[in-house]
N, C-alpha and C positions, 0 to 999 in steps of 0.2 A: 467317731472321734478320729479312730487310726488309722482308718480310709482318707478322712480331710487332710489330716496331719502328712501322708503318702503325697497325697494329692497337690499340697500347698509344696512338697519338697521336689515335684518331677515339675512346677511351673517354672517356664523358661526365666523369670525375672530372680524367682529363690535360686534356681541352677546358677546365674549368674552370681547373685552373691556370694553363695557357698565358694563357686570358684575365685571370686578376689578374696577371700577369706584363708583360702586355702593358701594361696600366693601370696597374703601377707604374713603367712606364720611362718615362710620360710626363712624371713629376715632373721627369724630367731636362731637359724642353722650356721650365720656367721658371726663375728666378731662384734660384739666381747662375750655373746650369750654361748656360742658353739654348742649349739644342741642339734650336731649333724642329723640325726635318725629322721628331725622334721621335713628335712628338706623329701626325704624319700616317699615318706608318707603321705605327704602334699602333693607331689607327682602322683604316684601311684592313683589317688581317688582322683585325680583330676583326668587322666588316661582311662581308667574306668569309667569315670561318668560322662565323659565324652564318647564315648563306643559307641552308643546308637544314634549321633546325629550326622547330621548331614555336613556336605564339607563347608556348605556358608554357614551352619548353627556351629559347629566346631570352633570356625574362625572367631566369633564372635565370643565364647565359651572360653578358647584359650587365651584370648585380647582380656576377657576378666582375669585368668588366673597372672598374667603378665603384668598387667597394671596392679594387681596385690603387691606383685614380689617387687616391683620396683619404687611406688610412689610409699611403701615405706621402707623398701630396704636401702631406698638414696634420697631420702625424706630431708637428707643433712644436707642436701645442693642445697637449699634455697638459703641458708645462713650466710653463705658467702653476700649473696646477692643483696639481703636484707640489711644484714651488720656492716657489710662494708662497700655494697654496691650502690648504695645510696636510691632502692628501691621500696617501694612501700610491701610491708606483708604478703598485701592480698597478692598483688603482684609478682615476689617473689614464689609464694606459694604455686600461682596459678602457671609459672613459667617452667617449676618443677614438675607439677603435674603434666605438662605437655611434654616434657624430656620423658618422663615415665610411659606416657601413653605412646611417644616414638617407639622405646623400647619393648614396650609389649606385643609390638608388629612383632617382632621374632619369633616370641613360641607362639602367635599366633597363626601366622607362618607353619611353624612345624605341627600344630594341629588340623591345619586346613590339609596339608598334603597327606599324613597319615591318613585322613577318612577318605581323601581323592585316591589313593594308592592301595590302601588297606584297610577297606570299612570294617569286614568282618573281625572281630576278637579270633585271636591266633596266637599260637607263640611264633611264628614266624614273623607277625605284626608287631608283638610287645617287645620280643626279644631282638628282632634284627632290623625291621623299619625304622619303629619310633627313636632307637638310640641314634641310627644314623641320623634321621632328621635334625632330632634336637642336637646333636652336638654339630653339625652344618649350618643349624642357623645360630648356636653360639658363636659360630667361628666369623659367621659373616657379621654378625652384632661388634665383633672384635675389631672389624676390618673397614668397613664401610664410612662416609664421612668420618676418616681417621679414624672410626673406633671407638667402642667403651665397653673392653672384655671385662668390665665392672661385675660382681653377683654371678660369674661363672658357677653353674652346678659343683665343679670339680673343688673349687675354694670353700664347701660348706666341710670339704675333707681335711682341711687342715690341720684339726687336732681329732681328726676321725681316722679309724683302723684301715682305712685304705690309701692313706696319706702315702706309703713306701711306694706303689705303684706308677705316682708321677714321676720317678726317676725313671721309669721306662718310657711311658706315654705322656706323659706332662699333665698339667691342670685341666687339658682339653679331653684328655684319656679317661681323667677320672667324671667329666661330664659326662661322656659316651656309657661307663660302667653305671654312674649314678642311675641316668636314663634308663638303661638293661635293666637294675635291680627294680625299679619302679614297676618298670614294666612285667616283671614278673610279680611283684605282690601284689597287682592288680587283676591278674589272672585269679589268684586265690580266689577273690569276690566270685568265681565264678568254678572255683571248684577247680581250679586245673594246677593240681600241685604236682604236678612234673615240671614246672615252671623252675619250682626253687630247687629240682634235683639238678637242673639245667646249669642254671646262675650260680649258686652257691658252691658249688664245687672249683667252679671256674675262677669266682674271684678269690678263695681260698688260696687256690693252686697260684695264682698271678702273686698277690700278697704274698707270698711264702718266696716264689722264686725273685722277686725282684732285687732283694738286697745280695743275691749271686750274679744279677746282670751287670752291676756295677762291677766298675775297676777303679773305684775311689777308694786310694786308703792315706794315710799321714806321709808326709815328705819328712819329716823328720825335724822342718822349723817350726818356731814359735815369731808371732810378732806381738807386741805389747803397742797396743791401741788405747786412745786418749779420744771421747768423742764427749763436743762439748754443746750443751743445750744451753744455748744462751735464753731464753724466754723474753725474747723482746715482742711487747704488746704489738699487733700489727697494726691499731691505729698510729703508732709512733714511725714503723719499720721504714717508710718511706717518705720521711719527715726531714728535709734538706740537716735543720738542728739536730737531729739523732744519730746523722750519721758518724760524726766521730767517736762520740760517747758510746756506741752499738760495738765499732771496733776496738775500741779500746777495752770494752767490756769481755770481748772475746777473746784479746789477748791476756789480761790478768785472769779470765778463769784457765787460762793454757800454760800459762806460765810457770804452775808449781810441776805441772806434767812433762813440761819438755824434757828436762835431765834424763828420767826412767823411762819415758814412752819413748816406742820406734817413731808412732804416728800419731800425728793429732790430727783430727776430721772436724770441722767447723761447716755447719748446716748450708744448704741450697741459699744462695742471695746472702750469705752472713754479710759479706759485704755487699751493701745496695745500693753501688755505684760503678761507674765504670772503671775500667782499670787506671786511665790519665789523670784522673779525678783524686785518685788518692795513690801515685805513686810513691811520695815521699814515704807514706804508711807500708807499702808493698816490699819495699827495698826494706827496710826497721826489722820488718819481720821475717823476711827472706834470712837475715843477718842472725835474727836472734835462733832460727831452728838450724840454721849451719852452727853456729858458734856452742849447739846444744848436740850435735850429731844426731838431728832428728829432720822431719818434714812435716807439713802444714800441707794439708788439701783445702780448700776452701771453696766455697759457691761466690762466684761474682759476675758480673756485667763485662762481659769482653766486648770490644769494639772495633772492628777489622773494615777499615772502607767506609761504608756508609752503613753497615750493619752492625746490629746489637744481637746478645748471643746470650742465653742463659747459660755460663757455664762453670767448671771447675778449673783451678789452678793448683801447679803444687809449687809450694816455696820450700826452699831447704834443701834438703839431699837427696838427689835423683836417684844415681846407680849405686851408691854406697852411702852405709851408716858411717861418717865419718865428716871429721872437722875440716871446713871448707871457706873460703872468703867470695867465692862465684857470686856473680851479681844475678838478682832475678832479670831474666830476659825479656818476660812478656812480648816473645813473638811468634806465640800462637803454639810451638810446641810444649809438649808433655802437658797438654790442654783439652779438655773434651768439652764440648757444645751440643747440647742441648738438641735431639732431632727431635723428637713425640711431641711438639707443642701441643697445652691444654688450649682448647679451643673457649675464644672468649676473655682465657686469664690472660695467653699468652700471643695469640692473635685473635683477630675480629673477622672473622669471613664477610663479604660482603661489609666492609666497614664506612664505606660513604653510606650506607642507607643506615647500619645500626647506630657506629656511634652517635649521630643527635639527638637518638633516642630519650637516652640516660645514662645517666653517670656511671653505671655498671658496665656499659660497653666501653668506659675511658679508665680502667683500671690500669694504675700502676706500672709501668713495665708490656704492656697489653701490645706489643709490634715487634715484636723478637723475629729475626731471623732461624733459620732451621739449619742445625748442623748437619752433616752425612751420615747417613744409618749406620756405617759399618765406619769405628775408628779407634787407631791403636789403644791399647789400655794405658791407665795412666802408670808411671815407673815412680816410685816412690820408695826411699832407702833398700833400694835395689828389688823391689817385691814389684809384681805385675797387678795390675788391680782395676778389674772391670766395673765402672761406673755405671748409675741410671742417677737420672734427676727426676724427683717426686714422680708425676705419672708414667714415665717411660716404663717402672718397676713392674707394670701390669702387662706388659707387651712381651711375651716371653721366646717370639723370634726374635727380636731385638737384642735380648740380653745373650742369646745363644749366639747369636753373629758375633758378637763383639768378644765373646770367648776365646781364649787361644791355649793352646799347650802348656804356654807358662804363666797362666792369670794363677795367681795363687789366694786372691781375696774378691768377692763381690762385695760392693759399695753402692748404698743408695743415699741421698740426702732429701730432705724434703722441708716444706714449710708448711704445717698444715692448720696453721692458727687462722686459718681462713674460716676453718668449721668448728668453730671455738668448741666444746665441752660433746660435741655430736658424736656419733661411732664412725663418721667418716674417716677419721685418723687411724682407729682401732682395725678398721676394714683392708684400710691401706698399709698398714704391718701384715696382716696376716697374707695377703698378695707376696709379699716380700718373702717370707718363709716360702711360701711355695718356689718361688726362683733358687733356693738352697736347694729343696729336694731335687729338683730337677735339674738342675746343675754338677749337684754334689760337690758346692764350694761353702764353704761358710762366710758367712754376709754381716755387713756392719750398716748400721741406718743409725746415722746424723740427723736431728730434726730441732727447729726453733724452738719448740713447747712438749714435745710428741708423738708420736713413740719413738726414743732413742732407744736402740737395744744392740745384741749380739747374736745372731742367730747360727746354729752350728748346719754343719754340712746334712743333716737331717732333718731342717727345718724347725728344729727346737729353739727357743727362745732361752737362751743360757743366762743374761744379764741384762737388766733394763733399767731404767732411771722411771721416776715418779713423773707423769704428765703436769704439763703448765708448773713447773720448780725448774730455778736455775740449777743446772750442776753440771759434773764431768763422769763420765761413765769410764773407770779402766778396766782392761780386759786383756789376758794371755790368749790369742787365739791358737790353735792349731792349726795348722796349713796343712792342706790336702792336693794329693797330683791323680790324673787319672782319668777315665770319662764315664759319665754313667751313658745307659743307651739313648735316652733323650739326649742328650749332646752331640751324640753321632748323626741321630736322625731327626730329632724335633718334633713336631707334631704330623709333618705327613704320612707316616703307617697309619692314623688314625685317622684323617682327611681323605687317604686314598681309599680305605676301607669303608668309609661311611658313602662316601659317593659312588663307589661301586655296588654298595644294597642299596639306595637308595635307588639305581639308574636299573638296576633287578625289578626292584618292585614296580617300578615304572613300565617297564618291559610287560613284566607279569600283568600288570593291570591292563595293556590292551590286547593282551590275549583274554 
């Protein structure tokens, strides 16, 4: 009986099922569960199980693992297509599965190359070649076809003990380390205990020295911020009749906080209309902010020539916290235009072919123009604020490129109502937390219906509002100065190391 069970476990189909199951468990490593050891164990299991496979077999095996990761981890993607895109449930789940299968190609490529370049289990294979290939393929996933860096292995450490290392090497560096640890654990199955003797002291040292490499410290200033969560139903958000009630709701929620707060922040597209349609409201809000010695940053649709942008503008005080009668200029200065647009949601590739297929490809405001990759910080009440709109927060190099020596605060705004009560908004929040660790700045996040929160420079949520409730979060935030190692060098050290290791493995395999 035992022999039959062993034979069943080694059957190709059984191995694929186990690979899929291992991938599916990794979803528990991310928000809202944050059981970070599961990613290590699942990855180690697949590294060990694939050690005797041919490259072609390894590709299929790792494809099963990747499909498990993404079909469960990003299953929430179908909510926007089903609930708001007008697609039948079967079609939305099928499209989500197709996306998951595409994303699974990247771990499959890593597994294939590992068996091609280093087919025999060894310290070099598990501790150097595999982490290098894993990191390269994760980076590629975050870049190819505009990129989808969701569920990078490094994000499993947002609540884990290795998080401080992100200030040195970023989330992608953590992905390298997770893969290295998984490779070390896989060696334990063949009684190669020396793997832990290499990995554990190295990681313990990195965790200890990470704070020492940071030059981030308080600059002696604080800013009082009010984050407004309007909780506007997604079904109403773009209805013309709901425009003025929506804007008035945000103003009514903000009014009690204007006198005491330095800065009031409204979420992405809080004003769901082009500037020229709501000029009277903007002029009035600008005067109210000026009279109260404060500033309001709001999401809005800006219009330049024939292009529309998903933007952020500043109303009220720019350079100083003082009473002023200056008018809102609306000339594009002190404005941020979203650069990294969301495919389908904000632009439609091959739109002449796709738009006729289903209402999903005609979502409101799905024809935005793209802002510049690097833009000046927003200036509000004399503070420099580096913004990111929604999906952009998942791209660390864009945030790093837009931060400068005078940046006081990171800010991201979003509208995750598209994804209902799923895990998507919570995963989005943990991604934002990692940007604070990398760049050494506090971060504020204003959303339509959650998660609205304040994050300190170490990536910890210090204040937040409950999801799906109307409210205002007010917080005093200590501002920081200085740089982390990641601010200076970005992802390049990890990428260069990974490509050098992969190249060395390629040369060795040819010899």
